[in-house]
N, C-alpha and C positions, 0 to 999 in steps of 0.2 A: 404512699398507703399501698395497700396489697387486697390480691384476691385471696383470700382465705378456702383451702378444702371446705365443701357442704359434707355434712354427716350426713346418711342415707337410711332408709330401714332397712334393714331391721336393729340396727347400733342399739346397744344399750343405753348411750347416754340421753340418748332420744324420752325416754321415759325419768329422769331426773329431774329433781323440785330442785330448782335456781339459787345460788344466791343473793338475797342484796347486796346492793354496791354499799360500801362505810362509806364512802365521799369520794366527790366525782372531782379526780383527777389531772394531769394532760395524759397520763397513760391511760386511763379510762374513753379520754375527748381520742385519743389516735386511734382505740379498738372503733371506738364508733366509727369513725373514719375509714377505717376495712370494713367493715360491718357494711355500708354503703355502696362500696368501691363490689363486693362480693355483689350485694344484694342485684344491683344493674350490673354485670356482667355476667348476673345466670337469667334476665328480663323479669327479676322476682318484683312486688311491690310490697313486701316484708320480708323479715328479716331475725328469730331470735339468734339472743347468741348463744346460744347450748344446739342449734343446729352448725354451731363452725365451732363446737365441742366447748369451749366455755361457758362453767354451768353458774353466768352472772343473770339476774334480773334489766339486762341491757335490752332493746328490742327499736328495730328500725325501721318507717313504711315511706312512700312513697308509691300511692295512687297513679303519680304523672297523668293523671288525667283533662289538663290541657295541651294542645301542643302549638307548636307556632314555625311560620315559614322561615327559615332563614333566609340570609343574603343572594344563597345561589339556590332559591324555589327548593330548596329540602325541608320536609315537615317532618320536624321534630320534634319530642312530647318536653316538656316542659318539665321542669324537676323541680319540686318541692319538700327536701325534704326533708323530717323529723324524728330526732332523737329522743326514745323514753326510758329513762334509766330509773328501777324499783316501780316500775307501772303497777296500779292497783285498780282492781273494778271497784267503786263502790257502792254501783247501785245497779241496775238491766231493768229494761221494759217491759212489762204485759206482754206486749204486742213483739210480733217474731217478724223473722223475715228472710230465706230461703237467699242462698247464695252456690253455683255450680265451684266450689273449692276446687280449689289445688296446694301443691306443700311443695316448695324445691328440697322436698330434704324426702319425698314421696316422688319423683319426676314423673312430669308425665300422665302422669292421673288423676282425676277427675268427679266430685261427687257432691250435688245438692246435699245440702246441710240448713238445716232449720238452728235461727240463736235469737239471740234478742235482738229488737229493729234497733235500738239506742241503748248506751251504756253510758255512767257516768267516770271517768278516769279520773286517777291519783300520779301524778308522776313527777319527779327531777329532771331538768332539759340540762342539755353539756353544759348548762354555766354553773347547777347543782340548785337552782331554781326553783321553783315549787311553782306546781298551776294543775288547775282541776278543768275538768269539763266536760259536758255531755255529748257523744258523739253519736254520728246515728249513717245511715247508709251502709256502704259499701267500707269507710274508713271503721267505723263502730264493728262488722265483721271479719274486718281486718285482724283489729286491733284485738280483741278478744281470738281467734285466729290464733297470735303472736302470744298473749298470754297465756291462752293456754300449752302452748309451748314451755315457757318457762316453767309451767306445773306441773307437766311431763305426760302432754294429754294432745292428740295427735286429730288432727280432721275425723279420718277413721273409724275414732272413738265414736265421732256423734253420727253416723250410717249403722244398721241394721250386720248381723253379722255374716249370714251370709252377703251384701254386698261389699262388707270389709271382706271379706275371705276371695272375690272375686277379681276386685278390684289389685288387693295383691300378691295374687296370681296372676295377672295381667302383668303386674309388674316384673314378675318377673321372669316369667317367658320375653319380655323385650328385652329385659337385662340378657338373660341366652345371646336372641337374636341377635345381636349387639357387637357379645363377643368372640 
């Protein structure tokens, strides 16, 4: 497996609408493995294929919301990886929730985003089997965030223009400071 370079704003590829995967093949499964390696290396909880420059409708999520203590006494997150191929939201709740979202393509920048609290999603897994499930909490938020990427939408598109301009200006300043 490989860690792939992450595409960052203002790269125009982040605004592309990704194409459906026609068949779940060994190549797709290998790419999913690379996506997980990339997400874990970047300490993220979700990654869409377009964030590594591939305009296909693939995303991976691992909330790593549990921890365990190893034999060495160190506490580590428990990995619970899930790949979603051709995911689509088929229903959303009227109830909303807000999370302080961040994005690997907009490093170290965060903003409160309000989204539907629950969503029903349909997708294929790595073996090509179809699934449909209602998601809630952080998983629902993460799924909506990543599906937005597949549609060329960034989390900053869900905040006010003024907040977006401030956030992007802060990112530019951080990049100049690091250079």
